[in-house]
C-alpha positions in Angstrom: 127.6 76.4 217.2 129.2 75.3 213.8 127.9 77.8 212.1 129.4 80.2 214.8 132.8 78.8 214.5 132.3 78.8 210.5 131.5 82.8 210.6 134.4 83.6 212.2 136.6 86.0 210.2 139.9 84.7 209.8 143.2 86.2 209.0 145.1 85.3 205.8 146.9 82.1 205.5 150.5 84.2 205.7 149.7 85.4 209.3 149.2 83.4 212.7 146.5 83.1 214.6 146.3 85.5 217.5 144.8 85.2 220.8 142.2 88.1 221.4 140.7 89.4 224.7 137.0 90.4 223.0 136.1 92.9 226.2 138.4 95.4 225.3 138.7 96.8 221.7 142.5 96.5 221.0 141.9 92.8 221.8 144.6 93.0 224.6 143.9 91.3 227.8 145.0 93.8 231.2 144.3 93.2 234.7 142.3 96.5 235.2 140.3 95.3 232.0 139.2 92.0 233.8 138.6 93.1 237.2 136.3 95.7 235.5 134.3 93.0 233.7 134.2 90.7 237.1 132.9 93.4 238.7 130.8 95.0 236.2 127.3 94.8 238.3 128.9 97.0 240.7 129.5 99.7 238.4 126.4 102.2 237.5 124.8 101.2 234.1 125.2 103.4 231.3 121.7 105.3 230.2 120.1 103.1 227.8 119.4 106.3 225.3 123.3 107.3 225.2 124.3 103.7 224.9 122.5 103.4 221.9 123.2 107.0 220.6 127.2 105.7 221.0 126.9 102.5 220.0 129.4 101.6 217.1 126.6 100.8 214.5 125.8 104.3 214.8 128.1 106.2 212.4 129.8 109.1 214.5 128.9 111.8 212.5 125.4 111.2 213.0 125.5 110.0 216.4 127.3 113.5 217.0 124.3 115.0 215.5 121.6 113.6 217.2 123.6 114.3 220.4 123.9 118.2 219.8 119.4 117.5 218.6 119.3 116.2 222.7 121.2 118.8 224.1 119.2 121.3 222.2 122.3 123.3 220.6 120.8 124.0 217.2 119.4 127.2 217.1 115.7 126.8 216.5 113.6 129.6 216.7 112.2 129.2 220.1 115.5 129.6 221.5 116.3 133.0 220.0 115.4 136.0 221.6 116.0 138.3 218.9 114.1 136.8 216.3 110.4 138.0 216.9 108.6 135.5 214.2 108.9 131.7 215.6 106.6 130.2 214.0 108.0 127.3 212.6 110.0 126.9 209.0 107.4 124.1 207.6 103.9 124.8 209.2 104.0 128.4 209.8 102.0 127.7 212.9 103.2 126.7 216.4 106.5 128.0 217.6 109.6 126.4 216.3 111.3 123.9 218.8 113.0 120.7 218.9 109.6 118.8 219.8 107.7 120.5 217.2 110.0 120.0 214.1 110.8 116.9 214.7 107.4 115.2 216.7 104.5 117.5 216.2 105.0 119.6 213.1 102.7 118.1 210.1 105.8 118.3 208.3 107.8 115.7 210.7 104.7 113.3 210.8 105.1 113.2 207.2 108.4 112.0 207.0 108.1 109.6 209.9 104.7 108.0 208.6 106.6 108.2 204.8 109.7 106.5 205.7 110.5 102.8 205.0 108.8 101.5 208.2 106.0 103.8 208.5 105.8 105.1 212.3 102.8 107.6 213.7 105.0 109.8 216.0 101.7 111.1 217.5 101.2 108.4 219.4 104.6 108.3 221.1 104.9 110.6 224.4 107.2 112.8 225.6 107.2 116.3 227.2 110.7 116.7 225.8 113.0 116.1 222.6 114.4 113.4 224.9 111.7 111.6 226.4 110.3 111.4 223.0 113.5 109.8 221.8 113.7 107.4 224.7 110.1 106.5 224.5 110.4 106.3 220.3 113.5 103.7 221.0 112.0 101.5 223.6 108.7 101.2 221.2 111.0 100.2 218.3 113.9 98.1 219.3 114.7 96.7 215.4 114.1 100.2 214.4 116.9 102.3 215.4 118.9 102.6 212.2 116.2 104.0 210.6 114.9 106.6 213.6 118.6 108.2 213.1 117.7 108.5 208.8 114.2 110.1 209.5 115.9 112.5 211.8 118.3 113.3 209.0 115.5 113.9 206.6 113.7 116.2 209.0 116.8 118.1 209.5 117.7 118.4 205.8 114.6 119.6 205.2 115.0 122.9 207.5 118.7 123.3 207.0 119.7 122.4 203.5 118.1 125.2 201.9 119.8 127.5 204.0 122.9 125.7 202.2 124.0 124.0 205.4 126.0 121.0 205.3 123.9 120.6 201.6 125.9 117.6 199.9 127.8 116.6 202.8 126.7 115.2 206.4 123.3 114.6 206.0 123.3 112.9 202.3 126.1 110.7 203.2 124.7 109.8 206.5 121.5 108.9 204.8 123.0 106.6 202.3 125.3 104.9 205.0 123.1 102.5 207.1 120.6 100.0 205.6 118.4 97.4 207.1 119.6 94.4 208.4 123.2 95.6 209.7 124.3 96.5 206.3 126.5 99.6 204.7 126.9 101.0 201.4 130.4 101.6 200.3 131.3 103.6 197.5 135.2 104.3 196.1 136.5 106.6 193.3 139.9 106.0 191.9 141.6 109.0 189.5 144.4 108.0 186.6 146.3 111.4 187.6 147.9 110.8 184.1 145.2 110.6 181.8 142.9 112.5 184.5 140.2 109.0 183.9 137.9 108.5 186.5 136.5 105.4 188.0 134.0 105.1 190.7 131.6 102.2 192.1 129.7 101.6 195.0 128.0 98.4 196.4 126.7 97.2 199.9 128.3 95.3 202.0 127.4 93.4 205.7 128.9 95.4 208.0 128.8 95.4 211.9 129.9 98.8 212.3 131.2 102.3 210.4 135.1 101.2 211.3 134.5 97.7 209.7 132.7 99.3 206.7 135.3 102.0 206.5 137.7 99.3 206.7 136.0 97.1 204.1 136.1 100.6 201.5 139.8 101.0 201.9 140.3 97.0 200.9 137.7 97.3 197.9 139.2 100.3 196.4 143.0 98.9 196.5 142.0 95.3 195.5 140.3 97.3 192.6 143.7 99.1 192.4 145.5 96.2 192.1 143.1 94.3 189.3 144.1 97.7 187.1 147.8 96.7 187.5 148.4 100.5 189.4 151.4 100.8 190.7 152.0 104.4 192.7 149.5 104.8 194.7 147.9 107.4 197.0 145.0 107.0 199.1 142.7 109.3 200.6 139.9 108.2 203.5 138.0 110.3 206.2 138.7 107.5 208.2 141.7 108.7 210.7 142.1 105.9 212.7 142.9 103.4 209.9 144.6 106.0 207.9 147.1 106.2 210.8 147.5 103.0 211.2 148.2 101.5 208.0 150.6 104.7 207.4 152.6 103.2 210.2 151.9 99.4 208.7 150.3 98.2 211.3 146.8 97.0 212.1 143.8 98.9 212.8 143.5 98.9 217.0 140.2 97.2 216.5 140.2 93.1 217.0 137.4 93.3 214.9 138.9 94.2 211.9 142.1 92.7 212.4 141.8 90.6 209.1 140.8 93.4 207.3 143.7 95.2 208.0 145.8 92.2 207.4 144.4 91.9 203.8 145.0 95.6 203.2 148.4 95.5 204.5 149.2 92.6 202.1 147.9 94.1 199.1 149.9 97.8 199.7 153.1 95.2 199.9 151.9 94.7 196.0 152.3 98.3 194.8 155.7 100.2 194.2 154.3 102.8 196.7 151.8 103.2 198.6 150.8 106.1 200.4 148.0 106.7 202.8 147.1 110.7 203.6 149.2 112.4 205.8 149.7 115.7 206.8 150.7 118.0 204.1 153.7 119.4 205.3 155.1 121.8 202.3 155.5 125.3 203.5 154.8 128.9 201.7 157.6 130.9 202.9 158.5 134.5 202.3 161.4 136.9 204.0 162.0 140.5 204.0 163.3 143.5 205.9 164.0 147.5 205.7 165.9 149.7 207.5 164.1 148.9 210.5 163.5 145.5 210.7 163.5 142.2 209.0 160.7 139.4 209.0 159.7 135.7 207.9 156.5 134.5 207.3 155.2 130.8 206.9 152.4 128.8 206.4 151.7 125.0 206.3 148.6 123.2 205.9 149.2 120.4 208.0 146.3 117.7 208.7 143.2 119.8 207.9 141.8 119.0 204.1 142.3 122.2 203.3 144.5 125.9 204.0 142.1 127.9 205.8 145.1 130.8 207.1 145.8 134.0 205.3 148.5 136.4 206.2 149.7 139.8 205.2 152.9 141.2 205.5 154.0 145.0 204.5 157.1 145.8 205.9 156.7 149.4 203.7 153.0 150.1 204.3 154.2 154.1 204.1 157.6 155.3 204.9 157.9 154.7 208.1 154.7 151.9 209.1 155.1 148.5 208.7 151.7 146.0 209.1 151.9 142.3 209.6 148.3 140.5 210.0 147.8 136.7 210.3 143.9 135.8 209.8 142.8 132.3 210.7 139.8 130.7 208.8 137.1 128.5 209.9 133.9 127.3 207.9 135.9 128.5 204.8 138.9 130.2 203.8 137.1 133.4 202.0 136.9 135.6 205.1 140.7 135.2 205.7 142.0 135.9 202.0 139.3 138.7 202.1 141.1 140.3 205.3 144.5 139.7 203.8 143.5 141.5 200.4 141.8 144.5 201.9 142.7 145.1 205.6 145.7 146.9 205.0 144.1 148.7 202.2 141.2 150.2 204.6 144.0 151.1 207.5 146.4 153.1 204.8 143.2 155.1 203.6 141.1 155.5 206.9 141.0 159.3 207.9 142.1 158.2 211.4 145.5 156.7 210.7 146.2 159.4 208.8 145.5 161.5 211.2 147.9 159.6 213.3 145.7 157.3 215.4 146.3 154.1 214.4 144.6 152.0 217.4 140.9 153.8 216.3 141.9 153.3 212.5 142.1 149.5 213.2 139.3 149.0 215.1 137.2 150.8 212.7 138.6 148.4 209.6 138.2 145.2 211.6 134.6 146.4 211.7 134.9 147.7 208.2 135.5 143.9 207.3 131.7 143.0 208.1 130.2 145.9 205.8 132.2 145.2 202.6 131.1 141.3 202.9 127.9 142.7 202.6 125.6 142.6 199.4 126.2 141.8 195.5 130.0 143.0 195.6 130.8 141.1 198.9 129.0 137.7 197.8 131.4 138.3 194.3 134.4 138.8 196.1 133.9 135.8 198.8 133.1 133.5 196.0 136.0 134.7 193.9 138.5 134.1 197.0 136.5 131.3 197.8 137.2 127.5 197.1 134.0 126.1 196.1 131.6 126.2 192.7 130.4 129.8 193.8 134.3 130.7 192.4 132.9 130.8 188.6 129.7 132.4 189.0 131.6 135.5 191.2 133.9 135.7 188.1 130.8 135.9 185.6 128.7 138.2 187.6 131.8 140.8 188.3 131.3 140.5 184.2 127.9 141.2 184.0 127.0 143.6 187.0 128.2 147.2 187.0 128.8 149.1 190.1 126.2 152.1 191.0 128.9 153.4 193.5 128.2 156.8 191.2 124.6 156.7 191.7 125.7 157.5 196.0 125.4 160.7 197.4 128.5 162.8 198.3 129.0 162.2 202.1 127.2 158.8 202.3 130.3 157.2 202.9 131.9 158.9 205.0 134.5 157.8 207.7 135.2 155.0 204.8 137.0 154.7 202.1 135.5 155.8 198.9 136.5 152.7 196.9 134.4 149.9 197.5 131.0 151.0 195.3 128.2 148.8 195.5 126.6 146.5 192.8 123.2 145.3 191.5 122.8 141.6 190.9 121.0 138.7 192.1 122.7 138.6 195.9 122.4 142.2 196.5 120.9 141.4 200.1 123.4 139.1 200.7 123.7 139.8 204.7 127.6 138.5 204.8 129.4 134.7 205.3 128.3 132.3 207.7 132.1 131.4 207.3 134.5 133.8 209.7 138.2 134.5 210.4 140.1 135.6 213.2 142.6 138.4 213.2 145.6 139.4 214.7 147.4 142.4 213.5 150.7 144.7 214.5 151.3 147.8 213.1 155.0 149.2 213.7 155.2 153.1 213.4 159.1 154.4 214.6 159.0 153.6 218.5 155.2 152.3 218.6 153.9 149.4 217.9 150.1 148.6 218.0 148.3 145.2 218.0 144.8 144.6 217.3 143.1 141.6 218.1 139.9 140.0 217.2 139.9 135.7 218.1 142.2 133.5 219.3 145.4 133.9 217.1 147.9 135.4 219.4 151.0 138.0 219.6 154.0 137.9 221.3 157.0 140.1 222.0 160.4 139.0 223.5 161.7 141.5 225.8 165.3 140.1 227.3 164.2 136.7 226.3 160.8 137.0 228.6 157.5 136.3 226.7 154.8 139.1 226.8 151.3 138.3 225.4 150.5 141.9 223.3 147.1 140.2 222.4 144.0 138.3 224.5 142.6 134.7 223.0 139.0 135.3 222.8 137.3 132.8 224.5 133.8 131.8 225.9 135.1 131.1 229.3 135.9 134.8 229.6 133.6 137.0 231.7 133.7 139.6 229.6 133.0 137.8 226.6 130.5 135.3 228.0 128.5 138.8 229.5 128.2 140.0 226.0 127.4 137.1 224.4 124.3 136.4 227.1 123.0 139.6 226.7 122.9 139.4 223.0 121.0 136.8 223.1 123.2 134.2 223.1 124.4 130.9 225.3 127.4 128.5 225.9 127.2 125.0 225.9 130.4 122.7 225.9 132.5 125.5 225.8 131.2 126.8 222.5 128.8 130.0 221.7 125.3 127.9 220.3 127.1 124.8 220.9 129.2 125.8 218.0 131.7 128.1 217.7 134.7 128.1 220.4 135.8 131.6 220.1 133.6 134.7 220.4 135.1 137.0 218.2 135.8 137.5 214.7 135.4 139.0 211.2 132.4 137.4 209.2 130.4 134.4 211.4 126.8 136.5 210.3 125.0 133.9 211.8 125.9 135.0 215.2 125.3 138.7 214.2 121.6 138.9 213.5 120.4 141.0 216.3 119.0 144.3 214.7 118.9 146.3 217.8 122.3 145.9 218.9 125.7 147.6 217.6 128.4 145.5 216.0 130.4 145.6 219.3 127.8 144.0 221.2 126.5 141.3 218.8 126.8 137.6 220.2 130.2 137.1 217.8 131.8 140.7 217.3 134.8 142.2 214.7 135.3 144.4 217.5 138.9 144.3 218.5 141.0 144.5 221.5 143.7 147.5 221.0 147.2 147.2 222.7 150.0 149.9 222.0 153.2 150.2 223.5 156.8 151.8 223.0 159.0 149.9 222.0 163.1 149.6 223.3 166.6 148.1 223.4 165.1 145.0 225.3 162.5 144.3 222.5 164.2 141.2 220.4 161.4 140.1 218.1 157.6 140.1 217.5 155.5 136.7 217.0 152.4 136.7 215.4 150.6 133.1 214.9 147.0 131.3 214.7 146.0 128.9 217.5 147.4 125.8 215.6 151.1 127.1 217.1 149.6 128.3 220.8 148.0 124.8 220.9 151.1 123.3 221.2 153.8 125.7 222.6 153.2 128.4 224.9 154.0 131.8 224.5 157.6 131.5 226.7 158.2 128.2 225.1 158.2 129.5 222.0 160.1 132.4 222.8 162.9 130.1 224.0 163.0 128.3 220.9 163.0 131.1 218.9 165.9 132.8 220.4 167.8 129.4 220.3 167.5 129.0 216.5 168.7 132.8 216.2 172.0 131.6 217.4 172.3 129.3 214.2 169.7 130.2 211.8 169.7 133.6 209.7 166.7 133.0 207.9 163.5 134.2 209.8 161.4 132.2 207.5 163.5 129.0 208.5 162.5 129.4 212.2 158.9 129.3 211.2 159.4 126.1 209.3 160.7 124.3 212.1 158.4 125.4 214.5 156.0 123.6 212.4 157.5 120.8 212.0 158.3 120.8 215.8 154.2 121.2 216.8 152.7 119.2 214.0 151.2 115.8 215.1 152.3 112.3 214.1 149.0 111.0 213.5 145.8 112.6 212.8 143.5 114.0 216.0 144.2 116.5 218.7 146.8 118.7 218.9 149.2 119.8 216.3 146.4 118.9 213.4 145.7 122.3 212.5 146.3 125.0 209.4 149.9 126.8 211.1 150.6 130.1 209.7 153.6 132.4 211.7 154.9 135.6 210.9 158.2 136.4 213.0 159.6 140.1 213.4 162.8 141.0 214.6 163.7 144.9 215.3 167.1 146.0 214.0 169.0 147.9 217.1 168.7 150.4 218.3 165.4 152.2 219.3 167.2 153.8 222.1 163.8 153.9 224.5 164.6 151.9 227.6 162.0 152.4 230.4 159.4 151.6 227.8 156.9 149.1 229.4 154.5 146.4 227.6 150.7 147.7 228.2 151.3 148.3 232.1 153.1 145.3 232.7 157.0 145.1 234.3 159.2 145.3 232.1 161.5 142.5 232.5 
C-alpha cells in the first residue's frame, strides 16, 4: 500500500491538492456518473474485442486502423469485382482477403513468427478476421500491444510499395508502443534565427497515448527553457492538449493533471509561448468590370496545410466571366492543377466557341483527369504539389522532351491541342490518388451556367432568397449510390469504400480503375452536374464556396449574413473574410476546422429579365 501511495503523481508545490472522481476522465463528480457506476452490473458489458481496440493504451491512429481492418474497409483484391487477378500480392497463391493477408499468407506467418514475441498464427482458429483476432487476443493477453505492431508490419508491407502512408502513420505507430507500458517520444527544436535544428528521443513510462503526448510536450518545453529560449511556438498533433494549453487550462483528464500544471508553469518562464492555433491569415483579392464585381478570399484554418484553390477570371473573353472553387483532399496538387488549367481548356474548347458553355464545361471536367496522366501529368502535379517530388518534376521537365509533334493529325480531336505527351520515367502514370472538388460558374450576358462535381456549392441570392445552383454529391444520394454499387464499389460508414466522403471529384484515380466502364460510370466520377439559368433584376449576388463554409452555415444563413454586411461593407473580399471569422472553430475538432475558400460575385444592375426562374424553381 505504501508503494502505491508513493507512486501517485504529485502536483507541483505551487498548486493545491484536488479531490478527483476517478470514475470519470475529467475527474469531476456527477450524480449521473455515480448512478452508472452503482448500477454497472445492469448495463450490457462492452464487447471484449472493441474494448481492447479502443483502450487508452492503444494509440488512436492504430485503433482506428485496426477497426477498419475488422470492418473489411480496406480494398483487398478479393473485394473488388473489377479486378480479375485476385492472387495475393505477396505469395501469388490464394485469393487476397483480409484473413489470408494477415494469417494464412506465408509472408504474414513469417512476420508473426519473427516478431519480438514469436507467434504461430496457423494454430489460431477463426473463419473471419474478427474471429481470428478475438481468439488471438484471448490466447495472448499480455501481448496485445505487439499484436497491433505486427499487424502494422503486414499492412506496411502490402501498401507501402504503392506510396500509401509511407513515412507517416505506420512508421510512427510501430515506434510508439514498447513492452511494459513504455512509449517512445521524440522532440525537435528549431532555432529559426540561425536555422539550427536540435532533436532527441527517449523511452518513457506511460499508461496512455495522451500521457505520452503530454510528456513529449513537457520534455520539449523543458529543453527549450534550459537553452534559455524566450519566444516559443509549439506544434503537436495532440489537439486535446494543445487546445487546453492555448486556453491556459489543464487537459481534461485527471491522470495528466500533474503534467499539465508542470507545462503551464514552464510556459510562464517564456516571453511568449504560442501553441499551434488556426492560421487565420487570409489571401484576398477584389476586381470588377462593367457587368459585375467580385471578391475572393481563402484561409488555411486549423488544417496542417492549405489544399483549396480558386480561379477568378472576370474577363474570360469580352462577354464572359468564369469563377471556380476547388477543394482538394489528400494534397493540394489536383486543386491547383484545375485552377491553373480548367479555364484555359474551357476557353479554347470548340463547344465553348460554338456557344454551348455547359457541354464545354462537362467535357473539360473530364479532360482534367486525362491531362493528369502520363509523364507530363505527373510532372505538372509534382511541381504544383507540396512534397519532394516537386524538385524531381522541375528536373524532369528539363530532361524529357515533349513528343507531341509525333501525334497523328486529328488524334486529339475535341481536345485542345496544347498538351503534348512526354516520354519519361512516369509515362505509365495513371493519375493522382489525391483529388479535388470543382464548382465553376460561367456568366455570359444574361446566362449563368454552373458545373459542379463534389461538395463545394454555388448559391444565388434572388430578392434575399437563397437558391442552390449545385447539388452536394454525397454517398447517401440514391443516384450516386446506384452508380457506386454498379461500378463495384461499396459504402461504409457514409464513405465510398470506407474512405472518401464525396462521390464526384477530379483525380482520385484509385476509384476509377474499372476498364470496362466509361469515365461517367466509375465509382467516383469527374462528370459534373450542369445547371443553366437566366439572370434577372432580382438577382443580387452569387456565392461559390467549399464545404468548410457550408458545414458551418446553411445557404440561407450565408445569404442573410452577406446581405447584412453589404449594407455597411463595400469591399467584397472583406465580407468573405468576416464569414471565415464567423465560421472558424475556437478549438480544433469538428465543424469550422476545414480550409475555407469563398468567392462573392455581385451583379451590377440592370439585367432586365424579370420573369426568369432558377432551374425550374419558383422565383421569389
